[in-house]
C-alpha positions in Angstrom: -0.1 0.3 0.5 0.9 3.7 -0.6 1.7 6.0 2.8 -1.4 8.0 2.4 -3.0 4.7 2.6 -0.8 3.6 6.1 -1.4 7.2 7.6 -5.2 6.3 7.1 -5.1 2.8 8.0 -3.2 4.5 11.5 -5.5 6.6 12.0 -8.9 4.2 11.5 -10.1 5.9 8.5 -9.3 2.9 6.3 -10.1 -0.9 7.8 -7.7 -3.9 7.6 -10.6 -6.2 4.8 -10.2 -9.2 8.2 -11.6 -6.4 10.1 -14.4 -4.7 7.9 -17.9 -6.2 9.7 -19.0 -7.4 6.3 -16.4 -8.8 5.1 -17.4 -12.4 5.7 -20.4 -12.1 3.4 -20.6 -12.9 -0.5 -18.4 -10.4 -2.7 -20.2 -7.9 -4.6 -20.5 -7.7 -8.2 -18.2 -4.9 -8.7 -16.3 -7.1 -6.8 -16.4 -10.6 -9.2 -16.2 -8.4 -12.3 -12.6 -6.5 -11.5 -11.0 -9.9 -9.8 -11.4 -11.3 -13.3 -10.7 -8.7 -15.1 -7.6 -8.9 -13.6 -7.4 -12.5 -13.2 -7.4 -12.8 -16.5 -4.7 -10.4 -16.6 -2.8 -11.9 -14.8 -3.1 -15.1 -15.8 -4.1 -16.7 -12.7 -7.3 -18.2 -11.3 -9.8 -17.8 -9.4 -12.5 -19.2 -6.7 -15.8 -18.1 -7.4 -16.8 -18.7 -4.2 -15.2 -15.2 -2.0 -15.8 -13.6 0.6 -15.8 -9.7 0.5 -12.4 -9.0 2.3 -10.4 -12.6 0.5 -11.4 -10.3 -3.0 -10.3 -7.4 -1.6 -7.1 -8.6 -0.6 -6.5 -11.0 -4.2 -7.9 -7.4 -5.7 -4.6 -5.7 -4.5 -2.5 -8.4 -5.0 -3.2 -8.3 -8.7 -3.0 -4.9 -8.9 0.4 -4.8 -7.8 1.0 -7.8 -10.1 -1.0 -5.9 -13.3 0.5 -2.3 -12.3 -3.1 -1.8 -12.5 -4.1 0.7 -8.5 -2.5 3.4 -7.5 1.1 2.2 -6.5 1.3 1.5 -10.1 -0.1 5.2 -10.6 3.0 6.1 -8.6 5.5 4.5 -10.3 4.2 6.2 -13.7 4.8 9.0 -11.9 8.3 7.6 -10.9 8.8 7.2 -14.4 7.7 10.4 -16.2 9.8 12.7 -14.0 13.0 10.3 -14.1 12.5 11.6 -18.1 12.6 14.7 -17.9 
């Protein structure tokens, strides 16, 4: 996670998915769709029956692997600034 997200987690603004009160419910349709998109890009299989918390953690993992998400955006910005 980025430093911004780590700071927010420390303040309690972002909870660990395992601490969510609804984390044990089935993943949402949006999570399922995005998760399968990321898994296809990463070439990884994904279980269909995940909880919201499990799906969130897998999305974070696959975003890192595929170069999507907040961390990927900050890496692109760093690379662009080095070229200038």
